[in-house]
C-alpha positions as CSV (number, residue, x, y, z in Angstrom):
1,M,-30.6,244.9,-78.3
2,R,-33.9,246.2,-79.5
3,A,-37.4,244.8,-79.0
4,I,-40.6,245.3,-81.1
5,I,-43.9,244.3,-79.5
6,L,-46.7,243.7,-82.1
7,A,-49.9,245.1,-80.6
8,A,-52.0,246.4,-83.4
9,G,-54.8,243.9,-83.6
10,Q,-58.4,244.4,-82.4
11,G,-58.5,241.3,-80.1
12,T,-62.2,240.7,-80.9
13,R,-62.1,237.3,-79.0
14,L,-61.4,239.3,-75.8
15,A,-64.4,241.5,-76.1
16,P,-65.9,243.3,-74.3
17,L,-62.5,244.0,-72.6
18,T,-61.0,245.1,-75.9
19,N,-64.0,247.2,-77.2
20,N,-62.3,250.4,-76.2
21,S,-58.8,249.3,-75.3
22,P,-56.0,247.4,-77.1
23,K,-55.5,243.7,-76.4
24,C,-52.1,244.3,-74.8
25,L,-53.7,246.3,-72.0
26,V,-55.9,243.5,-70.6
27,E,-54.8,242.6,-67.1
28,L,-53.4,239.3,-65.8
29,A,-53.5,239.3,-62.0
30,G,-54.0,243.1,-62.0
31,I,-51.1,244.0,-64.3
32,S,-51.4,244.5,-68.1
33,L,-49.8,242.1,-70.6
34,L,-47.8,245.0,-71.9
35,D,-46.4,246.0,-68.5
36,R,-45.5,242.4,-67.8
37,Q,-43.5,242.1,-71.1
38,I,-41.8,245.5,-70.6
39,A,-40.7,244.5,-67.1
40,V,-39.1,241.3,-68.3
41,L,-37.4,243.1,-71.2
42,K,-36.0,245.8,-69.0
43,E,-34.9,243.3,-66.3
44,R,-32.7,241.9,-69.1
45,G,-31.4,245.4,-69.9
46,I,-33.5,245.9,-73.1
47,T,-34.7,249.4,-73.0
48,D,-35.0,250.2,-76.7
49,I,-38.6,249.1,-77.0
50,T,-41.0,249.9,-79.8
51,I,-44.7,249.1,-79.7
52,V,-46.5,248.9,-83.0
53,A,-50.1,249.8,-82.1
54,G,-53.3,250.1,-84.1
55,H,-56.6,249.5,-82.3
56,C,-57.2,252.1,-79.6
57,A,-53.6,253.1,-79.8
58,D,-54.2,256.3,-77.8
59,A,-54.9,254.2,-74.7
60,I,-51.2,253.1,-74.6
61,K,-49.3,255.6,-72.4
62,K,-46.5,257.4,-74.2
63,G,-43.0,258.1,-72.9
64,R,-41.8,254.7,-71.7
65,F,-41.1,253.5,-75.2
66,R,-41.4,254.3,-78.9
67,I,-44.9,254.0,-80.4
68,L,-45.5,253.4,-84.1
69,I,-48.8,252.9,-85.7
70,N,-50.1,250.4,-88.3
71,P,-52.8,252.7,-89.8
72,E,-54.3,249.8,-91.7
73,Y,-54.5,247.3,-88.8
74,V,-58.1,246.4,-89.6
75,D,-57.2,245.2,-93.1
76,T,-53.7,243.7,-92.5
77,N,-52.1,241.1,-90.3
78,M,-49.0,240.8,-88.0
79,V,-46.3,240.7,-90.7
80,E,-47.5,244.1,-92.0
81,T,-47.6,245.4,-88.4
82,L,-44.0,244.3,-87.9
83,F,-42.7,246.1,-91.0
84,C,-44.4,249.3,-89.9
85,A,-41.3,249.4,-87.7
86,R,-38.7,248.7,-90.4
87,K,-37.2,252.2,-90.0
88,I,-35.8,251.1,-86.6
89,M,-34.4,247.8,-88.0
90,E,-30.9,249.1,-88.5
91,G,-28.8,246.0,-88.3
92,D,-26.5,247.2,-85.5
93,E,-28.2,245.2,-82.7
94,D,-30.0,242.0,-82.2
95,L,-33.7,242.3,-82.5
96,I,-36.4,240.7,-80.3
97,I,-39.9,240.4,-81.9
98,T,-42.8,239.5,-79.6
99,Y,-46.5,239.2,-80.0
100,G,-48.5,241.7,-77.8
101,D,-50.8,239.0,-76.4
102,I,-48.3,236.9,-74.6
103,V,-46.4,237.0,-71.4
104,Y,-43.2,235.1,-70.5
105,E,-40.8,234.5,-67.7
106,R,-37.3,236.0,-67.8
107,S,-35.9,232.5,-68.1
108,V,-37.7,232.1,-71.4
109,L,-36.3,235.3,-72.7
110,E,-32.8,234.4,-71.5
111,T,-33.0,231.0,-73.2
112,L,-33.9,232.7,-76.5
113,I,-31.2,235.4,-76.2
114,S,-28.5,232.8,-75.5
115,C,-29.1,231.3,-79.0
116,D,-26.7,232.7,-81.6
117,A,-28.5,231.5,-84.6
118,P,-29.4,234.0,-87.4
119,V,-33.1,233.4,-86.5
120,A,-34.2,231.8,-83.3
121,L,-37.8,230.9,-82.3
122,A,-38.9,230.1,-78.8
123,V,-40.9,226.9,-78.9
124,D,-42.6,225.1,-76.1
125,H,-41.8,221.4,-75.8
126,E,-44.4,220.9,-73.1
127,W,-47.1,222.7,-75.1
128,R,-49.7,219.9,-74.9
129,R,-50.2,220.0,-71.1
130,Y,-50.7,223.8,-71.5
131,W,-53.1,223.5,-74.4
132,E,-55.1,220.9,-72.4
133,L,-55.8,223.6,-69.8
134,R,-57.6,225.7,-72.4
135,M,-59.4,223.3,-74.7
136,D,-60.9,219.8,-75.0
137,D,-59.1,219.0,-78.3
138,P,-55.6,220.5,-78.4
139,L,-54.9,219.2,-81.9
140,R,-57.7,221.4,-83.2
141,D,-55.9,224.6,-82.3
142,A,-52.3,223.6,-82.6
143,E,-50.0,224.1,-85.6
144,T,-47.3,221.9,-87.0
145,L,-43.7,222.4,-86.0
146,K,-41.1,220.0,-87.4
147,L,-37.4,220.0,-86.7
148,D,-34.5,218.4,-88.5
149,K,-31.8,216.5,-86.7
150,K,-29.9,219.7,-85.9
151,G,-32.8,221.4,-84.2
152,M,-33.6,223.7,-87.1
153,V,-37.2,224.4,-88.0
154,C,-38.2,222.9,-91.4
155,E,-42.0,223.4,-91.1
156,L,-44.4,225.4,-89.0
157,G,-47.8,226.9,-89.0
158,K,-49.7,224.2,-90.9
159,K,-52.8,222.3,-89.8
160,P,-51.5,219.1,-88.2
161,K,-53.0,215.7,-89.0
162,G,-51.7,214.2,-85.8
163,Y,-49.5,214.9,-82.8
164,D,-46.5,213.4,-84.5
165,E,-46.4,216.5,-86.6
166,I,-45.9,218.8,-83.6
167,Q,-42.5,218.5,-82.0
168,A,-43.1,221.7,-80.0
169,Q,-45.3,224.8,-80.4
170,Y,-44.1,228.2,-81.5
171,I,-45.0,230.8,-78.9
172,G,-44.7,234.1,-80.7
173,L,-41.2,235.2,-79.5
174,I,-38.4,235.6,-82.1
175,K,-34.8,236.8,-82.1
176,I,-33.1,238.1,-85.2
177,R,-29.3,238.3,-85.0
178,A,-28.0,241.8,-85.8
179,D,-26.2,240.7,-89.0
180,H,-29.6,239.4,-90.4
181,V,-31.8,242.3,-89.5
182,L,-31.3,244.2,-92.7
183,E,-31.6,241.0,-94.6
184,L,-34.9,240.4,-93.0
185,K,-36.2,243.7,-94.4
186,K,-34.8,242.8,-97.8
187,A,-36.6,239.5,-97.7
188,Y,-39.9,241.1,-96.9
189,L,-39.5,243.7,-99.6
190,S,-38.6,241.1,-102.2
191,M,-41.7,239.0,-101.7
192,D,-44.3,238.7,-104.4
193,R,-47.2,241.0,-103.4
194,E,-49.6,239.1,-105.8
195,S,-49.0,235.7,-104.4
196,T,-50.9,234.0,-101.6
197,Y,-49.2,232.5,-98.5
198,D,-50.9,229.6,-96.8
199,G,-54.2,230.8,-98.4
200,K,-53.8,234.5,-97.4
201,D,-52.9,237.4,-99.5
202,F,-49.6,239.2,-98.9
203,R,-51.0,241.9,-96.6
204,N,-52.8,239.3,-94.4
205,M,-50.2,236.5,-94.2
206,Y,-49.5,234.9,-90.9
207,M,-46.2,235.4,-89.2
208,T,-45.7,231.6,-89.4
209,S,-46.1,231.9,-93.2
210,F,-43.4,234.6,-93.4
211,L,-41.1,232.4,-91.3
212,Q,-41.8,229.5,-93.6
213,Y,-40.9,231.7,-96.5
214,L,-37.6,232.4,-94.9
215,I,-37.0,228.7,-94.2
216,D,-37.9,227.8,-97.8
217,N,-35.4,230.3,-99.0
218,E,-32.6,228.6,-96.9
219,W,-32.6,230.9,-93.9
220,P,-31.3,229.0,-90.8
221,V,-34.1,229.1,-88.2
222,R,-33.3,227.4,-85.0
223,A,-35.9,226.2,-82.4
224,V,-35.1,227.3,-78.9
225,Q,-37.0,224.9,-76.7
226,V,-38.6,225.9,-73.4
227,N,-40.9,224.0,-71.0
228,N,-43.9,226.3,-70.4
229,G,-43.0,229.5,-68.6
230,W,-45.3,231.6,-70.8
231,L,-49.0,232.3,-71.6
232,E,-51.0,233.3,-74.6
233,V,-54.1,235.4,-73.9
234,D,-56.3,234.8,-76.9
235,T,-59.8,234.8,-75.5
236,K,-61.7,236.1,-72.4
237,A,-62.0,232.4,-71.4
238,D,-58.2,232.2,-71.3
239,L,-57.9,235.3,-69.2
240,D,-60.6,234.1,-66.8
241,L,-58.9,230.7,-66.5
242,Y,-55.5,232.2,-65.7
243,N,-56.8,234.7,-63.1
244,R,-58.7,231.9,-61.4
245,M,-55.7,229.6,-61.4
246,Q,-53.5,232.4,-60.0
247,Q,-56.0,232.9,-57.1
248,E,-55.9,229.1,-56.5
249,G,-52.1,229.0,-56.6
250,T,-52.0,226.6,-59.6
251,L,-50.9,228.9,-62.4
252,K,-47.2,228.8,-61.3
253,K,-47.0,225.3,-62.7
254,Y,-47.2,226.9,-66.2
255,Y,-46.2,230.6,-65.6
256,E,-44.9,232.3,-62.5
257,V,-46.7,235.6,-62.0
258,N,-44.5,238.2,-60.5
259,D,-45.5,241.6,-59.1
260,I,-44.2,244.6,-61.0
261,Q,-43.0,247.7,-59.2
């Protein structure tokens, strides 16, 4: 099994922490987001890890994993960052794709890996109680996620009109089954570069827009439901909140912080 961590963005909402450092190196309870992710992946035996970097890439220590660069990270979005790594998408192993600004417990990763669907998305069924920690109006920041009766995703990434359009929240952690990895590249390469996707041009489409494209083209995308056990670090306010809760002993209700050797 291989893993790709998408860590090219500038992380401007975490400034000044990201002025001279990539977002994935900000520290939660004294340990970087990147080190926390790598520890969980390696605990599960996943050692073939690629980081796709961009902003302040030189700050990421080399040697523990493969580093690729999105040289146009300023002018592109996460899908382009992912396919900067397409040369390692060989189709001989399952592929984990994860955002660089999240952390997750091993149980979350295990639940995702246990799903044998061609495409599996980790989604948080208890998302609302987590969102309420971070903002006064969870609906303002959340995105739609609609499932059919078989638990397959039929819509995600849109602006919701109400909570009934959010059956869970996609967390930024994906598994592609080995026999669909090459097909994933083909799907990307076949897309119309002149079209817009949820209002964005091809080079700046959101990952959810790419996933919706797959769904609309009859790819089976299964929701793998978890109940918290992960965190997104999007802003400095997020990070300050988590670190304060960790000191108070209340963060473990949402994510169990483990020391890393």
